[in-house]
LOMARMI-46051 format. One record per residue (C-alpha): residue number from 1; residue in three letters; x, y, z. Coordinates in steps of 0.1 Angstrom, whole numbers. Example, Ala and Ser with C-alpha at 12.3 -4.5 7.8 and 13.67 -1.06 7.14 Angstrom:
<atoms>
 pos code     x     y     z
   1  ALA   123   -45    78
   2  SER   137   -11    71
</atoms>
This chain:
<atoms>
 pos code     x     y     z
   1  UNK  1107   995    18
   2  UNK  1101  1026    39
   3  UNK  1074  1019    64
   4  UNK  1061  1034    97
   5  UNK  1074  1044   120
   6  UNK  1097  1068   101
   7  UNK  1124  1089   117
   8  UNK  1141  1121   106
   9  UNK  1171  1141   118
  10  UNK  1173  1180   117
  11  UNK  1191  1177    83
  12  UNK  1162  1159    66
  13  UNK  1176  1124    65
  14  UNK  1149  1098    68
  15  UNK  1154  1065    86
  16  UNK  1131  1035    83
  17  UNK  1119  1016   114
  18  UNK  1142   986   106
  19  UNK  1173  1007   104
  20  UNK  1164  1027   135
  21  UNK  1159   994   154
  22  UNK  1194   982   143
  23  UNK  1212  1014   156
  24  UNK  1191  1017   188
  25  UNK  1209  1048   199
  26  UNK  1184  1075   188
  27  UNK  1208  1089   162
  28  UNK  1205  1094   125
  29  UNK  1219  1065   105
  30  UNK  1232  1089    78
  31  UNK  1249  1116    96
  32  UNK  1248  1106   133
  33  UNK  1229  1137   145
  34  UNK  1210  1131   177
  35  UNK  1195  1165   186
  36  UNK  1161  1169   170
  37  UNK  1160  1132   158
  38  UNK  1125  1119   160
  39  UNK  1093  1107   143
  40  UNK  1082  1122   110
  41  UNK  1044  1120   112
  42  UNK  1038  1136    78
  43  UNK  1057  1110    59
  44  UNK  1040  1082    80
  45  UNK  1006  1095    71
  46  UNK  1016  1098    34
  47  UNK  1029  1062    34
  48  UNK   996  1050    50
  49  UNK   976  1062    20
  50  UNK   998  1045    -7
  51  UNK   984  1013   -22
  52  UNK  1006   986   -36
  53  UNK  1000   958   -60
  54  UNK  1002   922   -48
  55  UNK  1035   905   -57
  56  UNK  1013   881   -78
  57  UNK  1000   908  -101
  58  UNK  1017   893  -131
  59  UNK   999   860  -123
  60  UNK   964   876  -123
  61  UNK   959   891   -88
  62  UNK   943   926   -90
  63  UNK   946   934   -52
  64  UNK   956   970   -43
  65  UNK   963   974    -6
  66  UNK   981   996    18
  67  UNK  1015   983    29
  68  UNK  1005   970    64
  69  UNK   976   950    49
  70  UNK   997   933    21
  71  UNK  1015   906    42
  72  UNK   982   891    54
  73  UNK   968   891    18
  74  UNK   999   875     3
  75  UNK   998   847    29
  76  UNK   965   836    14
  77  UNK   966   850   -22
  78  UNK   950   825   -45
  79  UNK   974   835   -73
  80  UNK  1006   824   -56
  81  UNK  1025   806   -83
  82  UNK  1042   773   -88
  83  UNK  1072   770  -110
  84  UNK  1083   747  -139
  85  UNK  1108   720  -128
  86  UNK  1125   721  -162
  87  UNK  1159   739  -159
  88  UNK  1160   773  -175
  89  UNK  1122   773  -181
  90  UNK  1108   806  -168
  91  UNK  1071   795  -165
  92  UNK  1053   804  -133
  93  UNK  1016   802  -127
  94  UNK   988   785  -107
  95  UNK   989   747  -104
  96  UNK   963   740  -130
  97  UNK   982   762  -155
  98  UNK  1015   744  -146
  99  UNK   999   711  -154
 100  UNK   987   724  -188
 101  UNK  1022   738  -194
 102  UNK  1041   706  -186
 103  UNK  1018   686  -208
 104  UNK  1015   710  -237
 105  UNK  1050   726  -237
 106  UNK  1072   698  -224
 107  UNK  1051   668  -234
 108  UNK  1050   652  -200
 109  UNK  1029   622  -193
 110  UNK   999   628  -169
 111  UNK   983   603  -145
 112  UNK   951   610  -126
 113  UNK   947   592   -93
 114  UNK   929   591   -60
 115  UNK   944   591   -25
 116  UNK   949   556   -10
 117  UNK   945   538   -44
 118  UNK   975   523   -61
 119  UNK   983   532   -97
 120  UNK  1012   529  -121
 121  UNK  1036   556  -132
 122  UNK  1065   557  -156
 123  UNK  1098   557  -137
 124  UNK  1120   569  -165
 125  UNK  1099   595  -183
 126  UNK  1087   628  -167
 127  UNK  1052   624  -153
 128  UNK  1029   648  -135
 129  UNK  1004   631  -112
 130  UNK   971   649  -106
 131  UNK   949   641   -76
 132  UNK   912   637   -86
 133  UNK   903   644   -50
 134  UNK   917   679   -45
 135  UNK   938   688   -76
 136  UNK   972   685   -60
 137  UNK  1001   679   -83
 138  UNK  1029   654   -76
 139  UNK  1061   648   -95
 140  UNK  1080   615   -95
 141  UNK  1117   626   -98
 142  UNK  1140   600  -112
 143  UNK  1178   604  -115
 144  UNK  1209   583  -120
 145  UNK  1225   570   -88
 146  UNK  1254   547   -92
 147  UNK  1243   515  -110
 148  UNK  1206   523  -108
 149  UNK  1177   547  -110
 150  UNK  1168   567   -78
 151  UNK  1131   575   -74
 152  UNK  1116   601   -50
 153  UNK  1085   623   -50
 154  UNK  1076   659   -44
 155  UNK  1043   677   -41
 156  UNK  1042   709   -62
 157  UNK  1023   735   -41
 158  UNK  1023   773   -37
 159  UNK  1046   787   -10
 160  UNK  1016   800    10
 161  UNK   996   768     9
 162  UNK   984   753    41
 163  UNK  1010   729    53
 164  UNK   999   694    43
 165  UNK  1016   660    47
 166  UNK  1015   635    20
 167  UNK  1029   599    24
 168  UNK  1037   579    -6
 169  UNK  1047   543   -13
 170  UNK  1067   530   -43
 171  UNK  1069   494   -54
 172  UNK  1084   477   -84
 173  UNK  1060   454  -102
 174  UNK  1061   419   -87
 175  UNK  1058   400  -120
 176  UNK  1047   364  -125
 177  UNK  1081   347  -125
 178  UNK  1094   331   -93
 179  UNK  1128   347   -97
 180  UNK  1114   382  -100
 181  UNK  1123   405   -71
 182  UNK  1103   432   -54
 183  UNK  1114   465   -40
 184  UNK  1093   488   -18
 185  UNK  1097   521     0
 186  UNK  1075   544    21
 187  UNK  1083   581    27
 188  UNK  1069   616    30
 189  UNK  1067   639    -1
 190  UNK  1084   673     2
 191  UNK  1061   702    -4
 192  UNK  1077   728   -28
 193  UNK  1067   755   -53
 194  UNK  1099   748   -71
 195  UNK  1107   786   -69
 196  UNK  1144   777   -66
 197  UNK  1142   746   -88
 198  UNK  1146   711   -76
 199  UNK  1176   720   -55
 200  UNK  1194   691   -39
 201  UNK  1181   656   -46
 202  UNK  1160   639   -20
 203  UNK  1179   621     6
 204  UNK  1153   593     8
 205  UNK  1147   574   -24
 206  UNK  1140   540   -39
 207  UNK  1170   528   -58
 208  UNK  1161   504   -86
 209  UNK  1192   485  -101
 210  UNK  1196   488  -138
 211  UNK  1195   451  -144
 212  UNK  1164   444  -123
 213  UNK  1141   425  -146
 214  UNK  1108   438  -130
 215  UNK  1113   473  -142
 216  UNK  1120   465  -178
 217  UNK  1088   482  -189
 218  UNK  1097   514  -169
 219  UNK  1067   515  -146
 220  UNK  1065   514  -108
 221  UNK  1034   510   -86
 222  UNK  1026   542   -66
 223  UNK  1002   549   -37
 224  UNK   998   584   -22
 225  UNK   980   591    11
 226  UNK   970   624    25
 227  UNK   971   633    62
 228  UNK   936   644    71
 229  UNK   947   674    92
 230  UNK   964   704    74
 231  UNK   982   731    93
 232  UNK   987   768    86
 233  UNK  1022   778    76
</atoms>
């Protein structure tokens, strides 16, 4: 996008500040002219008066700002979207709308929880986990890995959200029988808006063997904890 400072050669070719910085020889990037190459104040003043819509206009943002004010706005825009994790689904919207979409359109299970308190979630059916404390959304991703089911967790958040660390713990139910085994894992949930889909699978996961009797009902015990101190992106 053309932005100040703007440069012009004697033949009327305009050069944006980025291209001028790449050449760094005080010459026109189109024709190479050097004599008379300099700032075009008229175009700069014109650009300074143009207002642009926020990139999140389609998601409800009504902001109209000049170009140099837009980056600061978009870093904190409340309409920054999250995206549906279902492949080829084009839904994008705020987190509460994503939750409603996953439940209504894709029939996902939903579990409401509080940080630091254990709860049960289904390991083999898509489930969205909603924090009662602050509304954050978590997704327990399960995928086939060898002779078992690999489980890992992501936190679905807008790209411009304050950086926040969430630790989670997964356990298989202990059961009452003496021969029942127990698996346990602790890790940190990846923050993602899912703009580019799930991408590569998490490198850290809990692998539950297919023949493990304690997961016959499909549930695992989950506990999510939130770091008290968030950081700006």
